[in-house]
C-alpha positions in Angstrom: -2.6 1.3 -16.8 -2.2 -1.3 -14.1 0.9 -3.0 -12.9 0.5 -6.1 -10.7 3.5 -7.5 -8.8 3.1 -10.8 -7.0 5.4 -11.7 -4.1 5.0 -15.0 -2.3 6.0 -17.1 0.5 4.8 -20.6 1.5 1.9 -19.1 3.5 1.3 -15.6 2.2 0.7 -14.1 -1.2 1.3 -10.3 -1.5 -0.3 -8.6 -4.5 1.1 -5.1 -5.1 -1.0 -3.0 -7.4 0.3 0.2 -9.1 -1.7 2.6 -11.2 -5.4 2.5 -12.1 -7.4 -0.5 -10.8 -10.3 -0.3 -13.3 -12.5 -2.3 -15.7 -11.0 -5.3 -17.5 -7.7 -5.1 -15.7 -9.4 -5.3 -12.3 -11.5 -8.3 -13.5 -8.3 -10.0 -14.9 -6.7 -9.5 -11.5 -9.7 -11.2 -9.8 -9.3 -14.2 -12.1 -5.6 -14.4 -11.4 -5.9 -14.2 -7.7 -8.9 -16.6 -7.5 -6.6 -19.4 -8.9 -4.0 -18.7 -6.2 -6.1 -18.4 -3.0 -6.2 -22.0 -1.9 -4.7 -22.2 1.6 -2.7 -19.0 1.6 -3.1 -15.6 3.2 -3.6 -12.8 0.7 -2.3 -9.3 1.3 -3.2 -6.6 -1.3 -1.0 -3.5 -1.3 -2.9 -0.5 -2.6 -0.2 2.1 -1.7 0.6 2.9 -5.3 -2.9 2.8 -6.7 -4.0 6.1 -8.2 -7.7 5.4 -9.1 -10.2 2.7 -8.5 -13.5 2.6 -10.5 -16.7 0.7 -9.5 -15.4 -2.5 -11.1 -12.2 -2.2 -9.1 -14.1 -1.6 -5.9 -16.2 -4.7 -6.6 -13.0 -6.8 -7.1 -11.6 -5.4 -3.8 -14.8 -6.3 -2.0 -14.7 -9.7 -3.5 -11.1 -10.3 -2.3 -12.0 -8.9 1.1 -14.9 -11.4 1.5 -12.4 -14.2 0.9 -10.2 -13.0 3.7 -7.7 -10.7 2.0 -6.1 -7.9 4.0 -5.2 -4.6 2.5 -2.3 -2.1 2.9 -2.7 1.6 2.0 -0.6 4.7 2.7 -2.5 7.5 0.9 -5.6 9.2 2.0 -7.3 8.0 -1.2 -6.6 4.3 -0.6 -7.3 4.6 3.1 -10.7 6.1 2.2 -11.4 3.2 -0.2 -10.6 0.7 2.5 -12.8 2.4 5.1 -15.7 2.9 2.7 -15.7 -0.7 1.4 -15.2 -2.1 5.0 -12.3 -4.2 4.0 -9.9 -5.7 6.5 -6.8 -4.0 7.7 -3.4 -5.8 7.4 -1.7 -6.1 10.8 1.9 -6.6 11.7 5.2 -5.4 10.4 7.2 -6.5 7.4 4.3 -7.0 5.0 5.4 -4.2 2.8 9.0 -3.9 3.9 8.4 -0.9 6.3 7.6 -0.6 9.9 3.9 -0.1 10.6 2.4 2.9 12.2 -0.4 2.7 14.7 -1.9 6.1 13.9 -2.4 8.7 11.2 -0.7 12.0 11.7 -2.0 15.2 10.0 0.9 17.4 11.2 4.1 18.0 9.4 5.6 16.5 6.3 5.9 13.0 7.8 4.1 10.5 5.7 2.8 7.8 8.0 3.0 4.2 7.0 -0.7 3.3 7.6 -1.9 -0.2 6.8 -5.6 -0.5 6.1 
């Protein structure tokens, strides 16, 4: 199951995805976003995504080719961003948290990494 939350401002559209980004739901998301891309910056938050299939990966690559930037905080979504060579979101405040410049493997601290 996929949940899509859209937050917007005059110049930025933030698409927060939660759950499984797969199949028909991923394709529907592509259609939805394609109608909204004219002249706005797109940021896709993958932090709460638990699984992405090949269709979902294709949609993320599609969005990346059109200039979308991506946010991820888990090793799974960070790996997806790296493997698909999709652009990292830069700056603070995109997801309501301060950004972290590096990953940390030590301790229970969960870094806020934007991919």
